[in-house]
C-alpha positions in Angstrom: 51.1 -12.5 -15.8 48.4 -10.2 -17.1 45.6 -11.9 -19.0 45.3 -11.1 -22.7 43.3 -8.0 -23.5 39.5 -8.7 -23.9 39.7 -11.9 -21.9 37.8 -10.3 -18.8 35.1 -8.7 -20.7 31.7 -9.3 -19.2 29.0 -10.8 -21.3 25.9 -8.8 -22.2 23.9 -11.5 -20.5 25.8 -10.9 -17.3 25.5 -7.2 -17.5 21.8 -7.4 -18.3 21.3 -9.7 -15.3 23.3 -7.5 -13.1 21.3 -4.4 -14.1 17.9 -6.1 -13.4 19.1 -7.2 -9.9 20.3 -3.7 -9.2 17.0 -2.2 -10.2 15.1 -4.8 -8.3 17.2 -4.1 -5.2 16.6 -0.3 -5.7 12.9 -0.9 -5.9 12.8 -3.0 -2.7 14.8 -0.3 -0.8 12.5 2.5 -2.0 9.5 0.4 -1.2 10.7 -0.1 2.4 11.5 3.7 2.7 8.3 5.2 1.2 5.7 2.3 0.6 5.1 0.9 -2.7 2.4 3.2 -3.8 4.5 6.3 -3.2 7.4 5.0 -5.1 7.9 6.3 -8.6 10.2 5.1 -11.5 12.3 8.3 -10.8 12.9 7.1 -7.2 14.0 3.8 -8.4 16.3 5.1 -11.1 17.9 7.5 -8.7 18.5 4.8 -6.0 19.9 2.3 -8.7 22.1 5.0 -10.2 21.0 4.3 -13.8 19.6 6.2 -16.7 15.8 6.3 -16.9 15.9 4.5 -20.4 17.9 1.7 -18.7 15.0 1.0 -16.4 12.5 0.9 -19.4 14.9 -1.4 -21.2 14.4 -3.9 -18.4 10.8 -3.2 -17.2 7.8 -1.7 -18.8 6.6 -0.1 -15.7 6.9 0.1 -11.9 4.3 -2.7 -11.5 6.4 -5.0 -13.9 9.5 -4.3 -11.8 7.6 -5.2 -8.7 6.3 -8.5 -10.1 9.9 -9.2 -11.2 11.1 -8.6 -7.7 8.6 -11.2 -6.5 9.7 -13.8 -9.0 13.4 -13.1 -8.3 12.8 -13.5 -4.5 10.7 -16.7 -4.9 13.3 -18.3 -7.3 16.2 -17.5 -5.0 14.4 -18.6 -1.9 13.3 -21.9 -3.6 16.9 -22.4 -4.8 18.3 -22.1 -1.3 15.5 -24.3 0.3 16.1 -27.1 -2.3 19.8 -27.0 -1.9 19.6 -27.2 1.8 17.0 -29.9 1.9 18.9 -32.1 -0.5 21.9 -32.2 1.8 20.1 -34.3 4.6 18.3 -37.6 4.4 15.1 -37.7 6.3 12.0 -35.7 5.5 12.0 -34.2 8.9 15.5 -33.0 8.6 14.7 -31.6 5.1 11.9 -29.5 6.5 14.3 -28.2 9.3 17.0 -27.5 6.8 14.7 -26.0 4.1 13.0 -23.7 6.7 16.4 -22.7 8.1 17.6 -21.7 4.6 14.4 -19.7 3.9 14.6 -17.8 7.2 18.2 -17.0 6.6 17.4 -15.7 3.3 14.6 -13.5 4.8 17.0 -12.2 7.5 19.8 -11.4 5.0 17.5 -9.6 2.5 15.2 -7.5 4.8 14.2 -4.9 2.1 13.3 -7.6 -0.5 11.6 -9.7 2.2 9.4 -6.9 3.3 8.6 -6.0 -0.3 7.5 -9.4 -1.3 5.9 -10.7 2.0 4.3 -7.4 3.3 3.9 -4.9 0.5 2.9 -7.4 -2.1 -0.4 -7.9 -0.2 -1.5 -4.4 -0.9 0.3 -3.5 -4.2 -2.5 -4.6 -6.4 -4.4 -7.6 -7.8 -1.4 -8.8 -10.0 1.2 -8.8 -7.1 -1.3 -10.4 -4.7 -2.0 -13.3 -7.3 1.9 -13.6 -7.6 2.2 -13.8 -3.8 -0.4 -16.7 -3.8 1.5 -18.5 -6.5 4.7 -18.1 -4.5 3.1 -20.0 -1.6 2.1 -22.7 -3.9 5.8 -23.3 -5.0 6.7 -24.4 -1.5 4.0 -27.2 -1.2 5.9 -30.1 -2.6 8.4 -29.9 0.2 5.7 -30.4 2.7 3.5 -32.8 0.8 6.2 -35.6 1.0 5.2 -35.7 4.6 2.0 -37.7 3.6 4.2 -40.6 2.8 6.0 -40.6 6.2 2.9 -40.0 8.2 1.0 -42.9 9.7 -2.2 -41.3 8.8 -1.2 -39.6 5.6 -4.3 -40.7 3.7 -6.6 -39.0 6.3 -4.8 -35.6 6.2 -6.9 -32.7 4.8 -6.4 -31.8 1.2 -5.5 -28.2 2.1 -3.0 -29.0 4.8 0.1 -28.0 3.0 -1.5 -24.6 2.0 -2.6 -24.0 5.7 0.9 -24.7 7.0 2.7 -22.5 4.4 0.1 -19.8 4.9 0.7 -19.9 8.6 4.5 -19.8 8.3 4.3 -16.8 6.0 1.8 -15.0 8.3 4.1 -15.5 11.3 7.0 -14.1 9.3 4.8 -11.2 8.1 4.1 -10.3 11.7 7.7 -10.3 12.6 8.7 -8.2 9.7 5.8 -5.7 10.6 7.3 -5.5 14.2 10.7 -4.7 12.8 12.2 -8.0 14.1 13.5 -9.3 10.7 17.0 -9.6 12.1 15.9 -12.1 14.7 13.7 -14.1 12.4 16.0 -17.0 12.4 15.1 -17.7 16.0 11.6 -18.8 14.8 13.2 -21.9 13.4 12.4 -24.5 16.1 8.8 -23.0 16.5 8.1 -23.3 12.7 9.6 -26.7 12.3 7.4 -28.1 15.2 4.3 -26.2 13.7 5.0 -27.8 10.3 5.7 -31.3 11.4 3.1 -31.8 14.1 0.1 -32.6 11.6 2.2 -35.3 10.0 4.1 -37.1 12.8 2.2 -35.8 16.0 3.1 -33.2 18.5 5.5 -35.4 20.7 7.7 -36.4 17.7 7.6 -33.0 16.2 8.9 -31.5 19.5 11.6 -34.2 19.6 12.7 -33.3 16.1 13.4 -29.7 17.1 15.3 -30.7 20.4 
């Protein structure tokens, strides 16, 4: 049976959210193709297949759209990481599951990943600051390791920042080399890298076996 007329109308909120996602996707694709500095609003509008005024109804400028792309990617990555991590019990398993979810997201969204991990570093002061904030968002997952570590009180205060920075740098290098599709293969190496300072090299290696 057919549903009554009007029952399937999309809400304004849904349409607005879809439009923003579409524009962000277009920005990411154009950025990968041309480089952020060469991209114009006209390029984004053409790629997204929207009217120019629709762009400005959602974003005040190209930079505003770029920052929104960073926020969008971080929120979605965190959502996936947290969801994966809460499905297992031990902290070591949570690190493994969380990193696996993150790497899968990077591999499945290569344009957005390159935009937010590579281009963000040279897109301007605001995007660089947003990039640094995004690294901070992942600190709580690793900081729990201090509670399971036999020498948690002795660990450096900046350990989590160092681990996360190292992980992002390795991913950055793989993206630059055009190896985004194979990035999930890094999982054992990154898990061992992340766990070693907390539980020791031998236990970290066993955790990835």
